[in-house]
SEFILO-932931 format. One line per 8 residues: number of its first residue (from 0); their letters; for each residue x, y, z of N, C-alpha, C. Coordinates in Angstrom, 1 decimal, decimal comma. Example, Ala and Ser with C-alpha at 12.3 -4.5 7.8 and 13.67 -1.06 7.14 Angstrom:
# residues 2
0 = AS = 13,2 -5,7 7,8 12,3 -4,5 7,8 13,2 -3,3 7,8  12,8 -2,2 7,1 13,7 -1,1 7,1 12,9 0,0 7,9
//
This chain:
# residues 250
0 = MSPLIVIA = 5,3 -17,2 -3,7 4,1 -16,9 -3,0 2,9 -17,0 -3,9  1,8 -17,6 -3,4 0,6 -17,8 -4,2 0,0 -16,5 -4,7  -0,4 -16,5 -6,0 -1,1 -15,3 -6,5 -2,3 -14,9 -5,7  -3,0 -15,8 -5,1 -4,2 -15,5 -4,4 -3,9 -14,8 -3,1  -2,7 -15,1 -2,5 -2,3 -14,4 -1,3 -2,0 -13,0 -1,6  -1,3 -12,8 -2,7 -1,0 -11,4 -3,2 -2,2 -10,7 -3,4  -3,2 -11,3 -4,1 -4,5 -10,6 -4,4 -5,2 -10,3 -3,1  -5,2 -11,2 -2,1 -5,9 -10,9 -0,8 -5,2 -9,7 -0,1
8 = GAGLIAGM = -3,9 -9,7 -0,1 -3,2 -8,6 0,5 -3,4 -7,2 -0,2  -3,5 -7,3 -1,6 -3,8 -6,1 -2,3 -5,2 -5,6 -2,0  -6,2 -6,6 -1,9 -7,5 -6,2 -1,6 -7,6 -5,5 -0,2  -6,9 -6,0 0,8 -7,0 -5,4 2,1 -6,4 -4,0 2,1  -5,3 -3,8 1,4 -4,7 -2,5 1,4 -5,6 -1,5 0,6  -6,1 -2,0 -0,5 -7,0 -1,2 -1,4 -8,2 -0,7 -0,6  -8,8 -1,7 0,1 -10,0 -1,3 0,9 -9,7 -0,2 1,9  -8,6 -0,3 2,5 -8,2 0,8 3,5 -7,9 2,1 2,8
16 = MNALAGGG = -7,2 2,0 1,6 -6,9 3,2 0,9 -8,1 3,9 0,4  -9,1 3,2 -0,1 -10,4 3,8 -0,6 -11,1 4,5 0,6  -11,0 3,9 1,7 -11,7 4,5 2,9 -11,0 5,8 3,4  -9,7 5,8 3,2 -8,9 6,9 3,8 -8,7 8,0 2,8  -8,4 7,7 1,6 -8,1 8,8 0,6 -8,4 8,5 -0,8  -8,8 7,2 -1,1 -9,1 6,8 -2,5 -7,8 6,2 -3,1  -7,9 5,7 -4,3 -6,8 5,2 -5,0 -6,5 3,7 -4,8  -7,5 3,0 -4,3 -7,3 1,5 -4,1 -7,1 0,8 -5,4
24 = SFVTLPAL = -7,6 1,2 -6,5 -7,4 0,5 -7,8 -5,9 0,5 -8,2  -5,1 1,5 -7,6 -3,7 1,5 -7,9 -3,0 0,2 -7,4  -3,6 -0,4 -6,4 -3,1 -1,7 -5,8 -3,7 -2,9 -6,5  -5,0 -2,9 -6,7 -5,7 -4,1 -7,1 -5,4 -4,4 -8,6  -5,3 -3,4 -9,4 -5,1 -3,6 -10,9 -3,8 -4,3 -11,1  -2,6 -3,8 -10,6 -1,4 -4,6 -10,9 -1,4 -6,0 -10,3  -2,0 -6,2 -9,1 -2,1 -7,5 -8,5 -2,8 -8,5 -9,4  -4,0 -8,0 -9,9 -4,8 -8,9 -10,8 -4,1 -9,2 -12,1
32 = IAAGVPSV = -3,5 -8,1 -12,7 -2,8 -8,3 -14,0 -1,6 -9,3 -13,8  -0,9 -9,1 -12,6 0,3 -10,0 -12,3 -0,2 -11,4 -12,1  -1,4 -11,6 -11,7 -2,0 -13,0 -11,6 -2,5 -13,6 -12,9  -2,3 -12,8 -14,0 -2,7 -13,3 -15,3 -4,0 -12,9 -15,8  -4,7 -12,0 -15,1 -6,0 -11,5 -15,6 -5,8 -10,4 -16,6  -6,5 -10,5 -17,8 -6,3 -9,4 -18,8 -6,8 -8,1 -18,3  -6,2 -7,0 -18,8 -6,4 -5,7 -18,2 -7,8 -5,2 -18,0  -8,6 -5,4 -19,1 -10,0 -5,0 -19,0 -10,7 -5,8 -17,9
40 = NANTSSTV = -10,5 -7,1 -17,9 -11,1 -8,0 -16,9 -10,6 -7,7 -15,5  -9,3 -7,3 -15,5 -8,8 -6,9 -14,2 -9,5 -5,7 -13,6  -9,8 -4,8 -14,5 -10,5 -3,6 -14,1 -11,9 -3,9 -13,7  -12,7 -4,7 -14,4 -14,0 -5,1 -14,0 -14,0 -5,9 -12,7  -13,0 -6,9 -12,6 -12,9 -7,7 -11,4 -12,6 -6,8 -10,2  -11,7 -5,9 -10,4 -11,3 -5,0 -9,3 -12,5 -4,2 -8,8  -13,3 -3,7 -9,8 -14,5 -2,9 -9,4 -15,5 -3,7 -8,6  -15,7 -4,9 -9,0 -16,6 -5,8 -8,2 -16,0 -6,1 -6,9
48 = ALFPGQLM = -14,7 -6,4 -6,8 -14,1 -6,7 -5,5 -14,1 -5,6 -4,5  -13,9 -4,4 -5,0 -13,8 -3,2 -4,1 -15,2 -2,7 -3,7  -16,2 -3,1 -4,4 -17,5 -2,5 -4,2 -18,1 -2,7 -2,7  -18,0 -4,0 -2,2 -18,5 -4,1 -0,8 -17,8 -3,3 0,2  -16,5 -3,2 0,0 -15,7 -2,4 0,9 -16,1 -0,9 0,9  -16,5 -0,4 -0,3 -16,9 1,0 -0,4 -18,3 1,1 0,3  -19,1 0,1 0,2 -20,4 0,2 0,9 -20,2 0,2 2,4  -19,3 -0,6 2,9 -19,0 -0,7 4,3 -18,5 0,7 4,8
56 = SAWTYRDG = -17,6 1,3 4,0 -17,1 2,6 4,4 -18,2 3,6 4,4  -19,1 3,6 3,4 -20,2 4,5 3,3 -21,2 4,3 4,5  -21,4 3,1 5,0 -22,2 2,8 6,2 -21,5 3,4 7,4  -20,2 3,2 7,5 -19,5 3,8 8,7 -19,6 5,3 8,7  -19,6 5,9 7,6 -19,6 7,4 7,5 -21,0 7,9 7,4  -22,0 7,1 7,6 -23,4 7,5 7,3 -23,9 8,7 8,1  -23,4 9,0 9,2 -23,9 10,1 10,0 -23,5 11,4 9,4  -22,6 11,4 8,5 -22,2 12,7 7,8 -22,8 12,9 6,5
64 = LGPIGSVP = -23,8 12,1 6,1 -24,5 12,3 4,8 -25,4 13,5 4,8  -25,5 14,2 3,7 -26,3 15,3 3,6 -26,1 16,0 2,3  -26,8 17,1 2,0 -26,7 17,8 0,7 -25,3 18,5 0,6  -24,9 18,7 -0,6 -23,7 19,4 -0,9 -24,1 20,9 -1,3  -23,9 21,8 -0,5 -24,4 23,1 -0,7 -25,9 23,1 -0,9  -26,4 23,6 -2,1 -27,8 23,6 -2,3 -28,3 22,4 -3,1  -27,4 21,5 -3,4 -27,7 20,3 -4,3 -28,1 19,1 -3,4  -29,3 18,6 -3,5 -29,7 17,5 -2,7 -28,9 16,3 -3,1
72 = LRSLLIAT = -28,6 15,5 -2,0 -27,8 14,2 -2,2 -28,5 13,3 -3,2  -29,8 13,3 -3,2 -30,6 12,4 -4,2 -30,3 12,7 -5,6  -30,2 14,0 -5,9 -29,9 14,4 -7,3 -28,5 14,0 -7,7  -27,6 14,2 -6,8 -26,2 13,8 -7,1 -26,1 12,3 -7,3  -26,9 11,5 -6,5 -26,9 10,1 -6,7 -27,4 9,6 -8,0  -28,5 10,3 -8,5 -29,1 9,9 -9,8 -28,1 10,2 -10,9  -27,5 11,4 -10,9 -26,5 11,8 -11,9 -25,3 10,8 -11,9  -24,9 10,4 -10,8 -23,7 9,5 -10,7 -24,1 8,1 -11,1
80 = FVGGALGA = -25,3 7,7 -10,8 -25,7 6,3 -11,1 -25,8 6,2 -12,7  -26,4 7,2 -13,3 -26,6 7,1 -14,8 -25,2 7,2 -15,5  -24,4 8,1 -15,0 -23,0 8,2 -15,6 -22,2 6,9 -15,4  -22,4 6,3 -14,2 -21,7 5,0 -14,0 -22,1 3,9 -15,0  -23,4 3,9 -15,3 -23,8 2,9 -16,3 -23,2 3,1 -17,6  -23,2 4,3 -18,1 -22,6 4,6 -19,4 -21,1 4,3 -19,4  -20,4 4,6 -18,3 -18,9 4,3 -18,2 -18,7 2,8 -18,3  -19,5 2,0 -17,6 -19,3 0,6 -17,6 -19,5 0,0 -19,0
88 = VLLLRTPI = -20,5 0,5 -19,8 -20,7 0,0 -21,1 -19,5 0,4 -22,0  -19,0 1,6 -21,8 -17,9 2,0 -22,6 -16,6 1,1 -22,4  -16,4 0,8 -21,1 -15,3 -0,1 -20,8 -15,4 -1,5 -21,5  -16,6 -2,1 -21,4 -16,8 -3,4 -22,0 -16,6 -3,3 -23,6  -16,8 -2,2 -24,2 -16,6 -2,0 -25,6 -15,2 -1,6 -26,0  -14,3 -1,5 -25,0 -12,9 -1,1 -25,3 -12,1 -2,3 -25,5  -11,4 -2,5 -26,6 -10,5 -3,6 -26,8 -9,4 -3,7 -25,8  -8,9 -4,9 -25,4 -7,9 -5,0 -24,4 -6,6 -4,2 -24,8
96 = KTFDLVLP = -6,2 -4,4 -26,0 -4,9 -3,7 -26,4 -5,1 -2,2 -26,3  -6,2 -1,7 -26,7 -6,5 -0,2 -26,5 -6,5 0,2 -25,1  -7,1 -0,6 -24,2 -7,2 -0,3 -22,8 -5,8 -0,3 -22,2  -4,9 -1,2 -22,6 -3,5 -1,3 -22,1 -2,8 0,0 -22,4  -3,1 0,6 -23,5 -2,4 1,9 -23,9 -3,1 3,1 -23,1  -4,4 3,0 -22,9 -5,1 4,1 -22,2 -4,9 4,0 -20,7  -4,7 2,8 -20,1 -4,6 2,7 -18,7 -3,6 3,6 -18,0  -2,3 3,6 -18,5 -1,4 4,5 -17,8 -1,8 5,9 -17,7
104 = WLLAIATV = -2,5 6,4 -18,8 -3,0 7,8 -18,8 -4,1 8,0 -17,8  -5,0 7,0 -17,6 -6,0 7,0 -16,6 -5,4 7,1 -15,2  -4,3 6,3 -15,0 -3,6 6,3 -13,7 -2,9 7,6 -13,5  -2,4 8,2 -14,6 -1,8 9,5 -14,4 -2,8 10,6 -14,0  -4,0 10,5 -14,6 -5,0 11,5 -14,3 -5,4 11,3 -12,8  -5,5 10,1 -12,4 -5,9 9,8 -11,0 -4,8 10,3 -10,0  -3,5 10,1 -10,4 -2,4 10,5 -9,6 -2,4 12,0 -9,4  -2,5 12,7 -10,5 -2,6 14,2 -10,5 -3,7 14,7 -9,6
112 = TLALGSRI = -4,8 14,0 -9,7 -6,0 14,4 -8,9 -5,7 14,2 -7,4  -5,1 13,0 -7,1 -4,8 12,7 -5,7 -3,8 13,8 -5,2  -2,9 14,2 -6,0 -1,9 15,2 -5,6 -2,4 16,6 -5,5  -3,2 17,0 -6,4 -3,5 18,4 -6,5 -5,0 18,7 -6,4  -5,9 17,7 -6,3 -7,3 17,9 -6,4 -7,8 18,9 -5,3  -7,4 18,7 -4,1 -7,9 19,6 -3,0 -7,4 21,0 -3,2  -6,1 21,2 -3,6 -5,6 22,5 -3,8 -6,3 23,2 -4,9  -6,5 22,5 -6,0 -7,2 23,1 -7,2 -8,6 23,5 -6,7
120 = GEMLRRRW = -9,3 22,7 -6,0 -10,6 23,0 -5,5 -10,6 24,3 -4,7  -9,7 24,4 -3,7 -9,6 25,6 -2,9 -9,3 26,8 -3,7  -8,3 26,7 -4,7 -7,9 27,8 -5,5 -9,1 28,3 -6,3  -9,8 27,4 -6,9 -11,0 27,8 -7,8 -12,1 28,4 -6,9  -12,3 27,9 -5,7 -13,4 28,4 -4,9 -13,2 29,9 -4,5  -11,9 30,3 -4,4 -11,6 31,7 -4,1 -12,0 32,6 -5,3  -12,1 32,0 -6,5 -12,4 32,8 -7,7 -13,8 32,7 -8,2  -14,4 31,5 -8,1 -15,7 31,2 -8,7 -16,6 30,4 -7,7
128 = RIGAGAVL = -17,8 30,6 -8,0 -18,9 29,7 -7,4 -19,7 29,2 -8,6  -20,1 27,9 -8,5 -20,8 27,3 -9,6 -22,2 26,9 -9,1  -23,2 26,9 -10,0 -24,5 26,6 -9,7 -24,8 25,1 -9,6  -26,0 24,8 -9,1 -26,4 23,4 -8,9 -26,4 22,6 -10,2  -26,9 23,3 -11,3 -27,0 22,6 -12,6 -25,6 22,2 -13,1  -24,6 23,0 -13,0 -23,3 22,7 -13,4 -22,7 21,6 -12,6  -22,9 21,6 -11,3 -22,4 20,6 -10,4 -23,0 19,2 -10,8  -24,3 19,2 -11,2 -24,9 17,9 -11,6 -24,3 17,4 -12,9
136 = MVQFCLGV = -24,0 18,3 -13,8 -23,5 17,9 -15,1 -22,1 17,3 -14,9  -21,3 18,0 -14,1 -19,9 17,5 -13,8 -20,0 16,2 -13,0  -21,0 16,1 -12,2 -21,1 14,8 -11,4 -21,5 13,7 -12,3  -22,3 13,9 -13,3 -22,6 12,9 -14,3 -21,3 12,4 -15,0  -20,5 13,4 -15,5 -19,2 13,1 -16,1 -18,3 12,3 -15,2  -18,3 12,6 -14,0 -17,5 11,9 -13,0 -18,0 10,5 -12,8  -19,4 10,4 -12,9 -20,0 9,0 -12,8 -19,5 8,2 -14,0  -19,4 8,8 -15,2 -18,9 8,0 -16,4 -17,5 7,6 -16,2
144 = YGGYFGGG = -16,7 8,5 -15,7 -15,3 8,1 -15,4 -15,2 7,0 -14,3  -16,1 7,1 -13,3 -16,1 6,1 -12,2 -16,5 4,8 -12,7  -17,5 4,7 -13,6 -17,9 3,4 -14,1 -16,9 2,8 -15,1  -16,1 3,7 -15,8 -15,1 3,2 -16,7 -13,9 2,8 -16,1  -13,4 3,6 -15,1 -12,1 3,3 -14,4 -12,2 3,6 -13,0  -12,4 4,9 -12,6 -12,7 5,3 -11,3 -11,5 5,7 -10,4  -10,3 5,5 -10,8 -9,2 5,9 -10,0 -9,2 7,4 -9,7  -9,2 7,8 -8,4 -9,2 9,2 -8,0 -10,5 9,9 -8,1
152 = VGIMMMAV = -11,6 9,2 -8,5 -12,8 9,9 -8,7 -13,4 10,5 -7,5  -13,1 9,9 -6,3 -13,6 10,5 -5,1 -13,0 11,9 -4,8  -11,7 12,0 -5,1 -11,0 13,2 -4,9 -11,5 14,3 -5,9  -11,8 13,8 -7,2 -12,3 14,7 -8,2 -13,7 15,3 -7,7  -14,5 14,4 -7,1 -15,8 14,9 -6,7 -15,6 15,9 -5,6  -14,7 15,7 -4,6 -14,5 16,7 -3,6 -14,0 18,0 -4,1  -13,1 18,0 -5,1 -12,6 19,2 -5,7 -13,8 20,0 -6,3  -14,7 19,3 -7,0 -15,9 20,0 -7,6 -16,8 20,6 -6,5
160 = WSLLSDRT = -17,0 19,7 -5,5 -17,9 20,2 -4,4 -17,4 21,4 -3,6  -16,1 21,5 -3,6 -15,5 22,6 -2,8 -15,8 24,0 -3,5  -16,2 23,9 -4,8 -16,6 25,1 -5,5 -18,0 25,6 -5,1  -18,7 24,7 -4,4 -20,1 24,9 -4,0 -20,3 25,1 -2,5  -19,4 24,7 -1,8 -19,5 24,7 -0,3 -18,2 25,0 0,4  -18,3 25,7 1,5 -17,2 26,0 2,3 -16,8 24,9 3,3  -17,5 23,8 3,2 -17,2 22,7 4,1 -15,7 22,2 4,0  -15,2 21,6 5,0 -13,8 21,0 4,9 -13,9 19,8 4,1
168 = LKSFNAPR = -12,7 19,5 3,5 -12,6 18,2 2,6 -13,0 17,0 3,5  -12,5 17,0 4,7 -12,8 15,8 5,6 -14,3 15,6 5,7  -15,1 16,7 5,8 -16,5 16,5 5,9 -17,2 16,0 4,7  -16,5 15,9 3,6 -17,0 15,3 2,4 -16,8 13,8 2,3  -16,1 13,2 3,3 -15,9 11,8 3,2 -17,1 11,0 3,1  -18,2 11,3 3,9 -19,4 10,6 3,8 -20,1 10,6 2,5  -20,4 11,7 1,9 -21,0 11,7 0,5 -20,0 11,1 -0,5  -18,7 11,3 -0,3 -17,7 10,8 -1,3 -17,9 9,3 -1,4
176 = TLLVSAAN = -17,8 8,6 -0,3 -17,9 7,1 -0,3 -19,2 6,7 -0,8  -20,3 7,4 -0,5 -21,6 6,9 -1,0 -21,7 7,1 -2,5  -21,2 8,2 -3,0 -21,4 8,5 -4,5 -20,4 7,7 -5,3  -19,2 7,4 -4,8 -18,3 6,5 -5,5 -19,0 5,1 -5,6  -19,7 4,7 -4,5 -20,4 3,4 -4,6 -21,6 3,5 -5,6  -22,2 4,7 -5,7 -23,3 4,8 -6,7 -22,8 4,7 -8,1  -21,6 5,2 -8,4 -21,0 5,1 -9,7 -20,7 3,7 -10,0  -20,4 2,9 -9,0 -20,0 1,5 -9,2 -21,1 0,5 -9,2
184 = VIAVLIFI = -22,2 0,8 -8,5 -23,2 -0,2 -8,3 -23,8 -0,7 -9,7  -24,1 0,2 -10,6 -24,6 -0,3 -11,8 -23,5 -0,9 -12,7  -22,3 -0,4 -12,5 -21,2 -0,9 -13,3 -21,0 -2,4 -12,8  -21,1 -2,7 -11,6 -20,9 -4,0 -11,0 -21,9 -4,9 -11,7  -23,2 -4,5 -11,7 -24,3 -5,3 -12,3 -24,0 -5,6 -13,8  -23,6 -4,6 -14,5 -23,3 -4,7 -15,9 -22,1 -5,7 -16,2  -21,1 -5,5 -15,4 -19,9 -6,4 -15,5 -20,3 -7,9 -15,2  -21,1 -8,1 -14,2 -21,5 -9,4 -13,9 -22,4 -10,0 -15,0
192 = AARSVHWR = -23,3 -9,2 -15,5 -24,2 -9,7 -16,6 -23,4 -10,0 -17,9  -22,3 -9,2 -18,1 -21,5 -9,4 -19,3 -20,5 -10,6 -19,1  -20,5 -11,2 -17,9 -19,6 -12,3 -17,6 -18,1 -11,8 -17,8  -17,8 -10,6 -17,4 -16,5 -10,1 -17,5 -15,7 -10,1 -16,3  -16,2 -10,8 -15,2 -15,5 -10,9 -13,9 -14,8 -12,2 -13,8  -13,5 -12,2 -13,4 -12,8 -13,4 -13,0 -13,1 -13,7 -11,5  -14,0 -14,6 -11,3 -14,6 -14,7 -10,0 -13,7 -15,3 -8,9  -12,8 -16,2 -9,2 -12,0 -16,7 -8,1 -11,1 -15,6 -7,5
200 = EALVMLVA = -10,5 -14,8 -8,4 -9,6 -13,7 -7,9 -10,5 -12,6 -7,3  -11,6 -12,3 -7,9 -12,5 -11,2 -7,4 -13,0 -11,5 -6,0  -13,4 -12,8 -5,8 -14,0 -13,1 -4,5 -13,0 -13,0 -3,3  -11,8 -13,5 -3,6 -10,7 -13,4 -2,6 -10,4 -11,9 -2,3  -10,3 -11,1 -3,3 -10,1 -9,7 -3,1 -11,3 -9,0 -2,5  -12,5 -9,5 -2,8 -13,7 -8,9 -2,2 -13,7 -9,0 -0,7  -13,4 -10,2 -0,2 -13,5 -10,4 1,2 -12,4 -9,5 1,9  -11,2 -9,5 1,4 -10,1 -8,7 2,0 -10,4 -7,2 1,9
208 = AALGGYCG = -11,0 -6,8 0,8 -11,2 -5,4 0,6 -12,4 -4,9 1,5  -13,4 -5,7 1,7 -14,4 -5,4 2,7 -13,9 -5,2 4,1  -13,0 -6,1 4,5 -12,4 -5,9 5,8 -11,5 -4,6 5,8  -10,8 -4,4 4,8 -9,9 -3,2 4,7 -10,8 -1,9 4,7  -11,9 -1,9 4,0 -12,8 -0,8 3,9 -13,3 -0,4 5,3  -13,7 -1,4 6,1 -14,2 -1,1 7,4 -13,1 -0,6 8,3  -12,0 -1,3 8,3 -10,9 -0,8 9,2 -10,4 0,6 8,7  -10,3 0,8 7,4 -9,8 2,1 7,0 -10,7 3,2 7,4
216 = ALIGRRAP = -12,1 3,0 7,4 -13,0 4,1 7,8 -12,8 4,4 9,3  -12,5 3,4 10,1 -12,3 3,6 11,5 -11,0 4,3 11,7  -9,9 3,9 11,0 -8,6 4,6 11,1 -8,7 6,0 10,6  -9,5 6,2 9,6 -9,6 7,6 9,0 -10,1 8,6 10,0  -10,8 8,2 11,0 -11,2 9,2 12,0 -10,1 9,7 12,9  -8,9 8,9 12,9 -7,9 9,3 13,8 -6,5 9,5 13,1  -6,3 8,9 11,9 -5,0 9,0 11,3 -4,7 10,4 10,8  -3,4 10,8 10,9 -3,0 12,1 10,4 -3,3 12,2 8,8
224 = AGAVRTGT = -4,0 13,2 8,4 -4,3 13,3 7,0 -3,0 13,4 6,1  -2,0 14,1 6,6 -0,8 14,2 5,8 -0,1 12,9 5,5  0,0 12,1 6,6 0,6 10,8 6,4 -0,1 9,9 5,4  -1,5 9,9 5,5 -2,3 9,1 4,6 -2,1 9,6 3,2  -2,1 10,9 3,0 -2,0 11,4 1,6 -0,6 11,1 1,0  0,5 11,2 1,8 1,8 11,0 1,3 2,0 9,5 0,9  1,5 8,6 1,8 1,6 7,2 1,4 0,8 6,8 0,2  -0,4 7,4 0,0 -1,2 7,1 -1,1 -0,5 7,6 -2,4
232 = LLVSVSIT = 0,1 8,8 -2,3 0,8 9,4 -3,5 2,0 8,6 -3,9  2,8 8,1 -2,9 3,9 7,3 -3,3 3,5 6,0 -4,0  2,5 5,4 -3,6 2,0 4,2 -4,2 1,5 4,6 -5,6  0,8 5,6 -5,8 0,2 6,1 -7,0 1,2 6,3 -8,1  2,2 7,1 -7,7 3,3 7,5 -8,7 4,1 6,3 -9,1  4,4 5,4 -8,2 5,2 4,2 -8,5 4,5 3,3 -9,5  3,2 3,1 -9,2 2,5 2,2 -10,1 2,2 2,8 -11,4  1,9 4,1 -11,5 1,7 4,8 -12,7 2,9 4,7 -13,6
240 = LAFFARAY = 4,1 4,9 -13,1 5,3 4,8 -13,9 5,5 3,4 -14,4  5,2 2,4 -13,5 5,4 1,0 -13,9 4,4 0,7 -15,1  3,2 1,2 -15,1 2,3 0,9 -16,2 2,7 1,6 -17,5  3,3 2,8 -17,4 3,8 3,5 -18,6 4,9 2,7 -19,2  5,8 2,1 -18,3 6,9 1,3 -18,8 6,3 0,0 -19,5  5,3 -0,6 -18,9 4,7 -1,8 -19,4 4,1 -1,6 -20,8  3,4 -0,4 -20,9 2,6 -0,1 -22,1 3,5 0,3 -23,3  4,5 1,1 -23,0 5,3 1,8 -24,1 6,7 1,4 -24,2
248 = LE = 7,3 0,6 -23,3 8,7 0,3 -23,4 8,9 -1,2 -23,7  7,9 -2,0 -23,4 8,0 -3,5 -23,7 7,9 -3,8 -25,2
//
């Protein structure tokens, strides 16, 4: 099978995953690396490819946009945008061999977040409430993580927001998609300016992911949350284990 066909399929699935529950990079990274793209460039190319799909999901969810508790959405956007720029610069300064060793741990963090993020948020909310300033500081840090890697960052955001608001996690989907896009928009520009994108693979994945993001947002309004979460976690755990084996057993 042609690597570009595999990349297109990975982009479609990843776009849908990002719209439904996050974790699309779990699919795009191994597909790009399998196609021969170095890991750092696979990460930058994946970020560029998934970005339009994230925008389409944000547009589909636009009616649900609004402040998170007492924190205006504009303030969250600025914190995320600045953090995303810093994360992108850090990624470009990371040697490929170092990133190969770090990547499995980033995937593991994302997997744990996908598995436990909402529960941790609910548990903490019963014990603590945090102020707007603390939320913005954490949001900046999540922006850095989003610009550097981004796996599971949307779930991390919702876990933090649950400490500030009694809204359901599903109601956070609109600001989640918008702020994940904010973390990536400056990263995308930096990666393009640094010529770190493998454009043939990225463009194929971009088109497929945009379609997947739109379809996923539509499905997300109807699909059972439990089934989406279970499927995402199975993919996440499998790929995380495979990357640990690749980094430390080969």
